[in-house]
N, C-alpha and C positions, 0 to 999 in steps of 0.2 A: 556570481555565487550562484552555484547551480542550487535550484529550488526541489527538494522531493518530496511528495506527499505519499503519506503510508495511510492506506484506508484500510479500517477493518470494523467490525461491529460486535456484536454480542459482549463478549467478555475482554477483547481486545488484546487477549494473549498473546496471538500471531501478530499482531502489529507491534506490539511491545519488544518481541524478538528482535523484528526488524530494526526498530530504532533503536535499541542499544547495540546490535550487531553496526548499523551503520556508523553511529557517533564512536563506536570504538575504533573502527575504521578510519574515519575521515576527521574525527573532531570536528573542529567550528571551522572547517574548510568549507561545509556545505550547509544547506539550511533546509531543517528537516520540520515539514507540517503535518502534525498528527491529525486525522480528518476520520473522526467516529461516527457512525449510523446513530450512536447513542454517546449522553454524556460519559458514561463509566468505561466504556473503551477509551474515547478521548483522553481520559484522565490515567487511566492504565499507560497508555501510551507518551504522556507527558512526563510521568515518572520515569521513563527510561530514558528521559533528555531532548524529547523534541524542541525546536525553538519554539514553537507556536501548534495551539490546536483549537480545533473548532468541531460542534457536534451537529447533525442532523442532515436533512436534505439541501437547504439552501446553502449552508457551509460546502458539503462537498460539490453541489453543481456548480456554484463559482468559481470557488477555489480548484477544480480539475483542470480548466483552462490556463489558470495562472503556472500551475507546475511544469516544470521541464519533463521530471520522469515521475510515473504513479508507480506505485507497489501496492500489492495486498495478493489476495486469496484468489482465484479464479472467479469466485461468486460474485467481485465487484461489478462484474460486468453482466452479470444474470438477473435480470429484474425480478423481485421479491423474493429474491436469496434471502439468507441466513434469517430463515423463518419470518420473511415478510419486513425486515429492518433495512433492506436495500430495496427502496423504490425504482420503479422504473425510470423516473427521472434522474435519479442518480447513476444507474447503469448507462443510459443514454448520455449521460453528460462524460462520465470516463471513455466510454467508446471511441464519442465525436473529439474528445481534446486532442490536439495536438504532440500533447508529451508522448515520450515511450513509454511503454506499460509493460512492466515485470510482473508476470502473475505465479502465483504458485499454483500448480495442477493438483490441488487437494480436491478430492471425490466427496465432498460431502454433499454436494445438492442434486444427486442421481444424475450428473455428467461425468462420463468418465473419456480422458481424452486419451485417443488412441495412439501409438506410437510413443508415448512419453512413459519412462522407468520409471517405478514407484521407488521412491528415494525417502530416507527421515527426513524430517524437516528439517536439521540443522544443516544437511548437505544443499538441499535446496536454496537456505537463505546463502550459503556461501557462493552459490551459484550467483544469486543475487548481485553479490557484493564485488564478485568478479565482472559482471556486466557495469555496473554503476562506476568501477574503478576505470574501465574503459571509457566510460563517458566522461568522467572527470578528467582523466586524460587527454580528452580531445579539445578542453578548454585550455588546455598550456600552451 
């Protein structure tokens, strides 16, 4: 079974939208792990029907290498992002993970990704779903 880790922080709103959309699309055919930089973000993602959840630096560092796919905003690979909630150790673990990474190019950290068309969040989440659909199809 494909293991997808959704990483988010602060209020967990982006992560909860991703978890909900993944669950709606794939049902129980995938395992969704909610990894929050804080307990509130994890809780919000769990309410969107993630299978398991864990919070904090150690949880993210440990589970980044266990996932097949990591999903979250671009800031999950930026040290000290999310007002400092995303530690350098978390960012490094995510970047070094062998998991495929699907990152939302949100420009909240003063980093602008050039050449990426600005789109509404729901459209970007649909593109993530398309990519995950492709990965799920590889396993068949």
